[in-house]
NULUM-509066 format. One line per 3 residues: their letters; for each residue x, y, z of C-alpha. Coordinates in Angstrom, 2 decimals. Layout:
BEGIN
A) X:Y:Z  ... $
end
This chain:
BEGIN
MKG) 0.00:0.00:0.00  3.04:2.26:0.43  3.43:4.71:-2.44 $
TVL) -0.21:4.47:-3.51  -0.90:8.21:-3.50  2.33:9.02:-5.31 $
KGT) 1.78:6.30:-7.91  -1.79:7.41:-8.60  -0.78:11.06:-8.73 $
LIF) 2.07:10.34:-11.14  -0.20:8.34:-13.44  -2.79:11.12:-13.47 $
SLI) -0.02:13.70:-14.07  1.27:11.70:-17.01  -2.20:11.46:-18.53 $
LML) -2.70:15.20:-18.04  0.72:15.91:-19.55  0.02:13.78:-22.62 $
TST) -3.37:15.44:-23.06  -1.84:18.90:-22.77  0.43:18.21:-25.74 $
LFF) -2.67:18.56:-27.92  -2.25:22.33:-27.51  0.66:22.14:-29.95 $
VIG) -2.06:22.00:-32.63  -2.90:25.62:-31.79  0.71:26.73:-31.87 $
ERE) 4.17:26.02:-30.54  4.19:28.88:-28.00  0.80:27.86:-26.67 $
GVA) 1.79:24.19:-26.49  4.98:24.96:-24.59  3.07:27.22:-22.22 $
VVS) 0.40:24.60:-21.46  2.90:21.77:-21.01  5.05:23.98:-18.76 $
GVM) 2.04:24.89:-16.60  0.97:21.27:-16.28  4.52:20.18:-15.51 $
LSS) 4.96:22.80:-12.78  1.70:21.84:-11.10  2.61:18.14:-11.45 $
IFV) 5.86:18.72:-9.60  4.04:20.48:-6.77  1.27:17.90:-6.40 $
SSS) 3.59:14.89:-6.83  5.92:16.20:-4.12  2.90:16.55:-1.84 $
AWI) 1.93:12.94:-2.55  5.50:11.82:-1.88  5.50:13.61:1.50 $
FDA) 2.18:11.96:2.37  3.43:8.48:1.42  6.80:8.91:3.13 $
FRN) 5.49:10.24:6.44  1.99:8.83:6.84  3.07:6.13:9.30 $
VEN) 4.77:8.52:11.72  3.22:10.15:14.78  0.45:12.64:13.95 $
KLF) 2.22:15.68:15.40  5.36:14.98:13.38  3.34:14.34:10.23 $
IKV) 1.50:17.66:10.56  4.75:19.56:11.14  6.50:17.93:8.20 $
FFF) 3.51:18.25:5.87  2.86:21.93:6.60  6.56:22.86:6.54 $
STV) 6.96:21.08:3.21  3.85:22.84:1.89  5.39:26.23:2.64 $
VRF) 8.74:25.26:1.11  7.09:23.74:-1.98  4.83:26.78:-2.39 $
LLV) 7.81:29.14:-2.29  9.73:27.02:-4.80  6.76:26.85:-7.15 $
LIL) 6.22:30.61:-6.80  9.87:31.23:-7.69  9.74:28.83:-10.66 $
FGI) 6.44:30.38:-11.78  7.99:33.86:-11.68  11.09:32.72:-13.55 $
LVG) 9.07:30.99:-16.26  6.76:33.95:-16.79  9.45:36.63:-16.41 $
VTK) 12.41:35.16:-18.26  10.98:32.95:-20.99  8.88:33.94:-23.98 $
INE) 5.98:31.58:-23.27  2.38:32.69:-23.57  1.55:33.91:-20.04 $
IYF) -2.22:33.40:-20.33  -1.98:29.78:-21.52  0.71:29.04:-18.92 $
TVS) -1.19:30.58:-15.99  -4.57:29.09:-16.88  -3.10:25.63:-17.53 $
FII) -1.18:25.80:-14.24  -4.29:26.73:-12.23  -6.60:24.20:-13.91 $
SYL) -4.01:21.42:-13.76  -3.22:22.16:-10.11  -6.90:22.05:-9.15 $
CQS) -7.52:18.80:-11.07  -4.45:17.10:-9.63  -5.17:18.29:-6.09 $
VTE) -8.69:16.90:-6.25  -7.34:13.60:-7.59  -4.72:13.49:-4.84 $
MIF) -7.39:14.10:-2.19  -9.49:11.27:-3.63  -6.52:8.88:-3.39 $
INK) -5.77:10.01:0.17  -9.43:9.67:1.16  -9.54:6.10:-0.19 $
ILQ) -6.45:5.16:1.81  -7.77:6.73:5.00  -11.13:4.97:4.62 $
KE) -9.36:1.58:4.30  -7.31:2.27:7.45 $
end
C-alpha cells in the first residue's frame, strides 16, 4: 500500500501531460506554455503525494509539522519557478497561468481522492 498516493498522482499527471500536448495543434508557444504549466503543477502535487506516502506512518504531530513545513517550502519554490518561467521565458503567459491553475486544481482533487480512499481503508 506504500506509495499508492504518489503512484496514482504520477499516473494522473502523465495522462494530463500527454493530453496537454494537444495544444501544440494551436501553436508552438501555446503548447509549450500549457505543457510547462501542467509540468509545474505536477511537480508540486507529486511532491505533496510523496510527502504523504513517506510520512503517513509517523506520529500525527510529526506528520503535521512535516507536511505543513513542506507545503510552505514547496509553495515558495513553485512561486519562484512560476515567476522565472513567466518573467524570463517567452511563453504565452495566459496559456501558462490558466493551464497551471486548472491542472493544479484537477491534480489536487485527484490526490485528495486517493488520500481519502487510503484513509477509509485504514
